[in-house]
Backbone as CSV, one residue per row, in Angstrom:
resi,resn,N_x,N_y,N_z,CA_x,CA_y,CA_z,C_x,C_y,C_z
1,ASN,45.949,62.198,-33.933,46.863,63.325,-34.061,46.907,64.092,-32.758
2,VAL,48.116,64.407,-32.314,48.301,65.172,-31.090,49.153,66.393,-31.421
3,VAL,48.614,67.559,-31.115,49.304,68.822,-31.361,49.360,69.579,-30.042
4,MET,50.523,70.146,-29.758,50.709,70.861,-28.504,51.368,72.205,-28.771
5,TYR,50.738,73.267,-28.282,51.324,74.605,-28.317,51.931,74.859,-26.942
6,THR,53.191,75.307,-26.917,53.925,75.456,-25.673,54.776,76.716,-25.692
7,THR,55.461,76.940,-24.565,56.603,77.851,-24.548,57.785,77.058,-24.028
8,SER,58.967,77.551,-24.288,60.173,76.826,-23.897,60.402,76.836,-22.389
9,THR,59.776,77.747,-21.664,60.021,77.871,-20.228,58.849,77.437,-19.354
10,CYS,57.775,77.000,-19.939,56.552,76.655,-19.200,56.718,75.330,-18.444
11,PRO,56.586,75.339,-17.107,56.736,74.091,-16.357,55.623,73.074,-16.642
12,PHE,54.431,73.547,-16.939,53.334,72.629,-17.247,53.501,72.016,-18.638
13,CYS,54.132,72.749,-19.528,54.470,72.195,-20.841,55.491,71.075,-20.673
14,ALA,56.459,71.282,-19.791,57.463,70.248,-19.518,56.803,69.006,-18.925
15,LYS,55.817,69.202,-18.045,55.101,68.055,-17.476,54.331,67.309,-18.563
16,THR,53.763,68.046,-19.504,53.023,67.419,-20.598,53.973,66.627,-21.487
17,ARG,55.130,67.196,-21.808,56.133,66.469,-22.597,56.534,65.179,-21.890
18,ALA,56.753,65.259,-20.583,57.159,64.081,-19.806,56.052,63.029,-19.802
19,LEU,54.812,63.452,-19.674,53.681,62.524,-19.709,53.612,61.833,-21.064
20,PHE,53.751,62.606,-22.128,53.722,62.023,-23.470,54.880,61.036,-23.657
21,ALA,56.048,61.377,-23.159,57.209,60.479,-23.274,56.949,59.180,-22.518
22,ALA,56.389,59.290,-21.322,56.119,58.105,-20.506,55.086,57.193,-21.158
23,LYS,54.167,57.785,-21.892,53.094,57.020,-22.541,53.424,56.664,-23.987
24,GLY,54.576,57.100,-24.481,54.968,56.797,-25.857,54.134,57.520,-26.901
25,VAL,53.671,58.705,-26.558,52.804,59.479,-27.456,53.664,60.312,-28.405
26,LYS,53.389,60.172,-29.686,54.034,61.023,-30.689,53.159,62.264,-30.858
27,TYR,53.805,63.409,-30.940,53.051,64.658,-31.033,53.842,65.677,-31.838
28,ILE,53.125,66.697,-32.278,53.734,67.837,-32.958,53.697,68.994,-31.968
29,GLU,54.828,69.637,-31.797,54.914,70.746,-30.843,55.242,72.037,-31.564
30,TYR,54.504,73.087,-31.194,54.765,74.431,-31.704,55.058,75.321,-30.503
31,GLN,56.224,75.937,-30.492,56.600,76.812,-29.387,56.248,78.251,-29.733
32,VAL,55.280,78.785,-29.008,54.768,80.115,-29.328,55.765,81.219,-28.997
33,ASP,56.737,80.943,-28.118,57.738,81.963,-27.821,58.885,81.970,-28.830
34,LYS,58.865,81.017,-29.750,59.904,80.947,-30.775,59.362,81.069,-32.184
35,SER,58.038,81.128,-32.315,57.417,81.183,-33.636,56.235,82.148,-33.623
36,LYS,56.348,83.216,-34.392,55.228,84.162,-34.485,54.011,83.488,-35.087
37,THR,54.223,82.595,-36.037,53.105,81.867,-36.648,52.360,81.063,-35.601
38,ALA,53.086,80.339,-34.762,52.449,79.547,-33.704,51.733,80.454,-32.714
39,SER,52.348,81.561,-32.366,51.722,82.517,-31.455,50.425,83.058,-32.041
40,ASP,50.458,83.395,-33.324,49.257,83.894,-34.000,48.163,82.826,-34.045
41,GLU,48.554,81.558,-34.234,47.573,80.466,-34.260,46.874,80.331,-32.912
42,VAL,47.646,80.397,-31.827,47.050,80.292,-30.493,46.083,81.444,-30.258
43,THR,46.486,82.644,-30.648,45.606,83.806,-30.505,44.323,83.616,-31.308
44,ALA,44.443,83.145,-32.544,43.276,82.934,-33.404,42.344,81.867,-32.836
45,LYS,42.907,80.899,-32.118,42.107,79.831,-31.529,41.518,80.238,-30.182
46,GLY,41.811,81.454,-29.738,41.295,81.930,-28.462,42.054,81.379,-27.267
47,GLY,43.258,80.915,-27.506,44.068,80.383,-26.415,44.520,81.493,-25.486
48,ILE,44.499,81.203,-24.192,44.920,82.212,-23.224,46.157,81.764,-22.450
49,GLY,46.617,80.572,-22.720,47.795,80.068,-22.032,48.285,78.797,-22.681
50,VAL,49.353,78.264,-22.105,49.929,77.019,-22.597,50.091,76.069,-21.427
51,PRO,50.129,74.795,-21.663,49.992,74.175,-22.976,48.560,74.238,-23.489
52,LEU,48.456,74.350,-24.788,47.179,74.235,-25.483,47.296,72.973,-26.319
53,LEU,46.437,72.004,-26.034,46.542,70.689,-26.664,45.352,70.401,-27.546
54,TYR,45.628,69.722,-28.642,44.582,69.149,-29.499,44.901,67.671,-29.620
55,ILE,44.018,66.851,-29.079,44.183,65.400,-29.124,42.971,64.855,-29.851
56,GLY,43.190,64.395,-31.088,42.048,64.036,-31.925,41.222,65.287,-32.156
57,GLU,39.941,65.198,-31.859,39.039,66.345,-32.030,38.900,67.150,-30.744
58,ARG,39.605,66.752,-29.695,39.427,67.372,-28.385,40.475,68.443,-28.115
59,ARG,40.027,69.551,-27.557,40.911,70.644,-27.155,41.027,70.623,-25.631
60,ILE,42.258,70.761,-25.147,42.502,70.812,-23.712,43.378,72.024,-23.427
61,ASP,42.876,72.910,-22.596,43.627,74.097,-22.194,44.317,73.806,-20.864
62,GLY,45.636,73.912,-20.850,46.383,73.706,-19.621,46.719,72.243,-19.373
63,TYR,47.512,72.029,-18.341,47.900,70.670,-17.977,46.834,70.093,-17.064
64,ARG,45.995,69.235,-17.629,44.972,68.528,-16.859,45.162,67.055,-17.173
65,GLU,45.925,66.395,-16.329,46.378,65.039,-16.622,45.231,64.072,-16.908
66,ALA,44.188,64.093,-16.100,43.068,63.160,-16.315,42.411,63.398,-17.674
67,ALA,42.225,64.652,-18.039,41.614,64.974,-19.332,42.528,64.555,-20.478
68,ILE,43.825,64.748,-20.302,44.786,64.368,-21.332,44.770,62.860,-21.532
69,LEU,44.822,62.116,-20.444,44.822,60.651,-20.543,43.525,60.129,-21.136
70,ASP,42.411,60.751,-20.779,41.114,60.371,-21.332,41.081,60.596,-22.844
71,ALA,41.570,61.752,-23.275,41.597,62.069,-24.700,42.514,61.121,-25.454
72,LEU,43.664,60.792,-24.865,44.592,59.860,-25.509,43.964,58.492,-25.660
73,ALA,43.253,58.034,-24.645,42.602,56.727,-24.691,41.555,56.675,-25.806
74,ALA,40.904,57.796,-26.057,39.854,57.858,-27.073,40.410,57.797,-28.492
75,VAL,41.656,58.203,-28.682,42.221,58.228,-30.047,43.102,57.031,-30.339
76,ARG,43.357,56.191,-29.371,44.244,55.032,-29.599,43.473,53.831,-30.046
């Protein structure tokens, strides 16, 4: 399972979407600037920025390509 919290204008969120598209990764996206529920979830999880990713059991704060690819490899 891959879950991503984003905003509609975040350039690093766009890079994450592009990476997922290139790798054929299916994910669920919640845009915190368009959903109060998603915003509240990020706050409750202690998130301080976006993208906030959950890949399997792993949490990744921000766009860190090596960490993202490592986490994806572990869940495939």
